[in-house]
N, CA, C and O atoms as a GROMACS GRO file, in nm:
protein
  208
    1MET      N    1  11.285   8.968   8.208
    1MET     CA    2  11.234   8.986   8.344
    1MET      C    3  11.098   8.919   8.361
    1MET      O    4  11.067   8.867   8.468
    2ILE      N    5  11.020   8.921   8.261
    2ILE     CA    6  10.884   8.860   8.277
    2ILE      C    7  10.897   8.700   8.260
    2ILE      O    8  10.826   8.624   8.326
    3LEU      N    9  10.985   8.658   8.172
    3LEU     CA   10  10.993   8.510   8.147
    3LEU      C   11  11.036   8.449   8.284
    3LEU      O   12  10.962   8.362   8.330
    4PRO      N   13  11.134   8.481   8.345
    4PRO     CA   14  11.167   8.413   8.479
    4PRO      C   15  11.056   8.414   8.577
    4PRO      O   16  11.032   8.315   8.648
    5ALA      N   17  10.987   8.522   8.582
    5ALA     CA   18  10.868   8.523   8.678
    5ALA      C   19  10.769   8.426   8.638
    5ALA      O   20  10.714   8.355   8.722
    6TYR      N   21  10.740   8.418   8.502
    6TYR     CA   22  10.640   8.326   8.438
    6TYR      C   23  10.675   8.177   8.480
    6TYR      O   24  10.591   8.101   8.528
    7THR      N   25  10.805   8.143   8.458
    7THR     CA   26  10.851   8.016   8.477
    7THR      C   27  10.842   7.980   8.626
    7THR      O   28  10.812   7.865   8.660
    8GLU      N   29  10.868   8.081   8.716
    8GLU     CA   30  10.871   8.052   8.853
    8GLU      C   31  10.726   8.032   8.903
    8GLU      O   32  10.705   7.958   8.999
    9ILE      N   33  10.627   8.095   8.842
    9ILE     CA   34  10.486   8.069   8.881
    9ILE      C   35  10.446   7.945   8.826
    9ILE      O   36  10.369   7.876   8.893
   10ALA      N   37  10.486   7.903   8.714
   10ALA     CA   38  10.449   7.757   8.658
   10ALA      C   39  10.516   7.657   8.754
   10ALA      O   40  10.448   7.560   8.788
   11LYS      N   41  10.634   7.669   8.798
   11LYS     CA   42  10.705   7.564   8.884
   11LYS      C   43  10.627   7.567   9.011
   11LYS      O   44  10.606   7.458   9.065
   12GLN      N   45  10.583   7.674   9.067
   12GLN     CA   46  10.513   7.673   9.192
   12GLN      C   47  10.373   7.611   9.186
   12GLN      O   48  10.322   7.547   9.278
   13SER      N   49  10.320   7.636   9.073
   13SER     CA   50  10.180   7.572   9.041
   13SER      C   51  10.195   7.417   9.046
   13SER      O   52  10.119   7.345   9.111
   14VAL      N   53  10.295   7.371   8.973
   14VAL     CA   54  10.317   7.226   8.966
   14VAL      C   55  10.344   7.178   9.108
   14VAL      O   56  10.293   7.072   9.146
   15ALA      N   57  10.427   7.253   9.191
   15ALA     CA   58  10.466   7.202   9.313
   15ALA      C   59  10.332   7.201   9.414
   15ALA      O   60  10.318   7.118   9.503
   16TYR      N   61  10.246   7.294   9.387
   16TYR     CA   62  10.125   7.287   9.472
   16TYR      C   63  10.028   7.163   9.436
   16TYR      O   64   9.962   7.099   9.518
   17VAL      N   65  10.033   7.142   9.304
   17VAL     CA   66   9.959   7.024   9.268
   17VAL      C   67  10.021   6.896   9.323
   17VAL      O   68   9.947   6.809   9.371
   18ASN      N   69  10.149   6.880   9.319
   18ASN     CA   70  10.217   6.770   9.381
   18ASN      C   71  10.198   6.770   9.532
   18ASN      O   72  10.163   6.668   9.591
   19LYS      N   73  10.222   6.882   9.594
   19LYS     CA   74  10.215   6.877   9.753
   19LYS      C   75  10.077   6.853   9.806
   19LYS      O   76  10.058   6.779   9.902
   20PHE      N   77   9.979   6.915   9.743
   20PHE     CA   78   9.840   6.908   9.803
   20PHE      C   79   9.766   6.794   9.743
   20PHE      O   80   9.669   6.745   9.800
   21GLY      N   81   9.811   6.749   9.629
   21GLY     CA   82   9.738   6.636   9.562
   21GLY      C   83   9.598   6.694   9.494
   21GLY      O   84   9.498   6.624   9.477
   22CYS      N   85   9.608   6.822   9.460
   22CYS     CA   86   9.482   6.864   9.408
   22CYS      C   87   9.485   6.857   9.255
   22CYS      O   88   9.593   6.858   9.196
   23PRO      N   89   9.376   6.850   9.193
   23PRO     CA   90   9.382   6.829   9.043
   23PRO      C   91   9.444   6.951   8.975
   23PRO      O   92   9.426   7.059   9.030
   24PRO      N   93   9.511   6.946   8.866
   24PRO     CA   94   9.583   7.046   8.793
   24PRO      C   95   9.473   7.151   8.746
   24PRO      O   96   9.499   7.270   8.726
   25GLU      N   97   9.350   7.096   8.732
   25GLU     CA   98   9.233   7.200   8.689
   25GLU      C   99   9.207   7.295   8.796
   25GLU      O  100   9.168   7.409   8.772
   26TYR      N  101   9.228   7.248   8.926
   26TYR     CA  102   9.200   7.354   9.033
   26TYR      C  103   9.305   7.461   9.037
   26TYR      O  104   9.271   7.576   9.067
   27VAL      N  105   9.432   7.432   9.008
   27VAL     CA  106   9.527   7.529   9.011
   27VAL      C  107   9.512   7.616   8.869
   27VAL      O  108   9.535   7.737   8.869
   28ALA      N  109   9.478   7.558   8.768
   28ALA     CA  110   9.444   7.643   8.647
   28ALA      C  111   9.338   7.741   8.671
   28ALA      O  112   9.348   7.858   8.636
   29ASP      N  113   9.225   7.686   8.738
   29ASP     CA  114   9.118   7.779   8.757
   29ASP      C  115   9.171   7.897   8.864
   29ASP      O  116   9.129   8.012   8.851
   30MET      N  117   9.248   7.869   8.950
   30MET     CA  118   9.302   7.964   9.046
   30MET      C  119   9.376   8.074   8.966
   30MET      O  120   9.353   8.194   8.987
   31LEU      N  121   9.469   8.029   8.871
   31LEU     CA  122   9.547   8.112   8.791
   31LEU      C  123   9.458   8.205   8.704
   31LEU      O  124   9.479   8.326   8.692
   32ARG      N  125   9.357   8.137   8.643
   32ARG     CA  126   9.245   8.216   8.563
   32ARG      C  127   9.185   8.319   8.642
   32ARG      O  128   9.163   8.430   8.593
   33ASP      N  129   9.155   8.289   8.766
   33ASP     CA  130   9.090   8.389   8.846
   33ASP      C  131   9.185   8.506   8.883
   33ASP      O  132   9.138   8.619   8.891
   34ILE      N  133   9.316   8.483   8.907
   34ILE     CA  134   9.418   8.586   8.916
   34ILE      C  135   9.422   8.669   8.786
   34ILE      O  136   9.413   8.792   8.786
   35ALA      N  137   9.436   8.600   8.683
   35ALA     CA  138   9.442   8.673   8.551
   35ALA      C  139   9.323   8.759   8.529
   35ALA      O  140   9.339   8.872   8.484
   36ASP      N  141   9.200   8.711   8.558
   36ASP     CA  142   9.078   8.786   8.545
   36ASP      C  143   9.075   8.909   8.635
   36ASP      O  144   9.030   9.017   8.596
   37ALA      N  145   9.125   8.888   8.757
   37ALA     CA  146   9.125   8.998   8.853
   37ALA      C  147   9.224   9.115   8.803
   37ALA      O  148   9.198   9.235   8.814
   38LEU      N  149   9.340   9.063   8.748
   38LEU     CA  150   9.440   9.170   8.700
   38LEU      C  151   9.382   9.239   8.578
   38LEU      O  152   9.396   9.360   8.565
   39THR      N  153   9.319   9.166   8.490
   39THR     CA  154   9.254   9.224   8.371
   39THR      C  155   9.141   9.335   8.410
   39THR      O  156   9.133   9.442   8.350
   40SER      N  157   9.065   9.301   8.503
   40SER     CA  158   8.955   9.388   8.545
   40SER      C  159   9.015   9.512   8.604
   40SER      O  160   8.963   9.619   8.573
   41VAL      N  161   9.122   9.511   8.690
   41VAL     CA  162   9.183   9.620   8.737
   41VAL      C  163   9.253   9.714   8.646
   41VAL      O  164   9.249   9.837   8.653
   42HIS      N  165   9.323   9.636   8.553
   42HIS     CA  166   9.399   9.709   8.446
   42HIS      C  167   9.345   9.682   8.320
   42HIS      O  168   9.418   9.635   8.233
   43SER      N  169   9.222   9.706   8.298
   43SER     CA  170   9.150   9.676   8.167
   43SER      C  171   9.208   9.760   8.046
   43SER      O  172   9.216   9.711   7.934
   44LYS      N  173   9.246   9.881   8.075
   44LYS     CA  174   9.290   9.960   7.967
   44LYS      C  175   9.448   9.951   7.950
   44LYS      O  176   9.518   9.986   8.045
   45SER      N  177   9.496   9.913   7.854
   45SER     CA  178   9.638   9.910   7.823
   45SER      C  179   9.703  10.054   7.810
   45SER      O  180   9.670  10.134   7.722
   46GLU      N  181   9.798  10.081   7.904
   46GLU     CA  182   9.859  10.212   7.893
   46GLU      C  183   9.982  10.222   7.823
   46GLU      O  184  10.046  10.327   7.820
   47GLY      N  185  10.024  10.104   7.759
   47GLY     CA  186  10.141  10.114   7.694
   47GLY      C  187  10.145  10.005   7.580
   47GLY      O  188  10.040   9.949   7.547
   48ASP      N  189  10.258   9.975   7.524
   48ASP     CA  190  10.276   9.895   7.404
   48ASP      C  191  10.325   9.749   7.447
   48ASP      O  192  10.360   9.666   7.364
   49CYS      N  193  10.324   9.726   7.582
   49CYS     CA  194  10.372   9.611   7.627
   49CYS      C  195  10.514   9.578   7.609
   49CYS      O  196  10.549   9.461   7.604
   50SER      N  197  10.596   9.676   7.599
   50SER     CA  198  10.735   9.658   7.559
   50SER      C  199  10.811   9.590   7.677
   50SER      O  200  10.928   9.556   7.664
   51CYS      N  201  10.746   9.574   7.786
   51CYS     CA  202  10.806   9.491   7.901
   51CYS      C  203  10.817   9.350   7.874
   51CYS      O  204  10.900   9.281   7.933
   52CYS      N  205  10.734   9.303   7.786
   52CYS     CA  206  10.728   9.164   7.765
   52CYS      C  207  10.754   9.143   7.609
   52CYS      O  208  10.755   9.029   7.562
   0.00000   0.00000   0.00000
């Protein structure tokens, strides 16, 4: 379940780079910002990550 979502996010990211002509680093920074936001909201792990 996680891997297909991961793959789709990667494909969308490449499509944005191609569509808007922005540097890949811009999209990478955007994804890092999203990851940081998720980590700060859910900083304590409540499980064993068996979902992935």
